[in-house]
Phi, psi and omega in degrees: 000136179294151177300324180304316181291318179296318180293317179298318180297318179292317181297312186278350177260012170302141189303328185269002186298316182301312181292316182296317183293327181290344183257008189299321181284350173266359187237319189238128181292324179296330175290321177302310183297313184294312182295326176297317180296312182298317180299317180297314178300320182295313182294334175287348190249014188267001179301121179076009184263126177240328182238140185224137168255120179251102184268119188078047191285349174060225184271014168095017183307317184257329180295322179288320176303314182291322177296323178292336177274002175100000179282155168262124192240134168262113182266107189244123181207155181277347190250117177293319178302322180286325174297319179297319179293317179298319179297320179299314181292319180300320178295317179297324182274356175078025182237017183303326183285351181256003183235132173255122183262128181227128174268124181186173180251142181299339179294344181226097176247025186294341180289346184254133180283164176305140174056043183282336187230140177301318184228136176239126179233155175201104188249160179067029163070031175297333177302320183293343179270006182259009180310136010264023185258015190298321181290319178296322179295319176300316179300321178291322178295321177295320184301321184271001180268138179262325184243305184204168179228149170222123173209157177240144178234166175292135184264125181296309181292325178292327182279332186301325177300337178298331182292347177241016182212081182291348181248023185301327183291332180302331180301336192246015177283125172295323182217114182292347178257017182297148179276065179231128186300323181288321176299314180300319181295314181299317181294315182293331185255008185303307182297318179299317181296322178292312185294328184268357186289135169224131179289127182256089183300313180302321179293318179298319178293324179295314180296321177299324182281318188244350173075005188257126175247120181104164181163241189297322181295320179293321177300314180296318179297318178301313182297334178272009176096002181278177177234075182291165173295153187295144167298129193232129172262129183252129186265150167266150183303312183292329176296313181297317180296320178299317180298314181296318177298323179298332178265010174087011180286138183242163175054050186281132174234131179247146175214165183234083180304130178096358182298319180283318183299330182289349179271354188257132180293155184302319183302320180285320179299315180297319178298316179298317182293336183277347182246110186306318181290316178297320178300313181296316179299317181295315180294325176299315183287322176304317181298316178298311184296311186289342177278349179291125184299339181286345179246006188302327182287346183254021170303153189298314179235323191242154169247119185260135177238136175235136179200163179255148181239000000 
């Protein structure tokens, strides 16, 4: 088994992952913006769709939405805690009978025949955590799709600004006093992160060239019993489009959720989120802006692809 898969399995199977992931839109403004964009694209793509494969479905944000829309969904994830949380929410929402929960890794979809599902989705970049198998995984997701695919991967151009902004997540806290361990850590360490920061030009140039974040340090931490963040491959827009075309995907559209939102200071974002009409207007405009192909590479975390098969 590749180290990327072993590291991802340990990271996503931490006991608190299901609960923490289910609360992201109540904690982080960038998640609100991104999930809103993904949901709009998804709902625009349901014509003729009855069966859906949700790869890396997490705590059920989209699989439960689709089940409520009448689809039969295979909720596929590497994390048992997140599957357990999704099952809990699905039961509460009355759609447990429309969802099949499967624990597995995207690197192995051999149990599914060609064209098994009308729609295949994979959001929040689990494909990027399958390095060095990311291209093959995309091919497998395309293989099992009958009508269309929607998936997001980590964006190389979108991720590079993080290398010069160790406090970037602070911009998106809905509440700096939230009872969330990562929020508390970021707030407590903000000054330290700023004071200790030094721009590493060679590293930034390397990531721009090869797209890879993580490697030997994460492997060593894993071997010592830790749960490091996943080794992540970051895609360029033209690279992703080339891969999809190579697998026969047609009518490809790329977008960059969060491209507009990342330009807005926290004080304004919090104000917008507190006013229902302003929030809706803002999210409407974010969707228009972030869907423009000229900004697709600068989505905050993800590069989204939609295509027909």
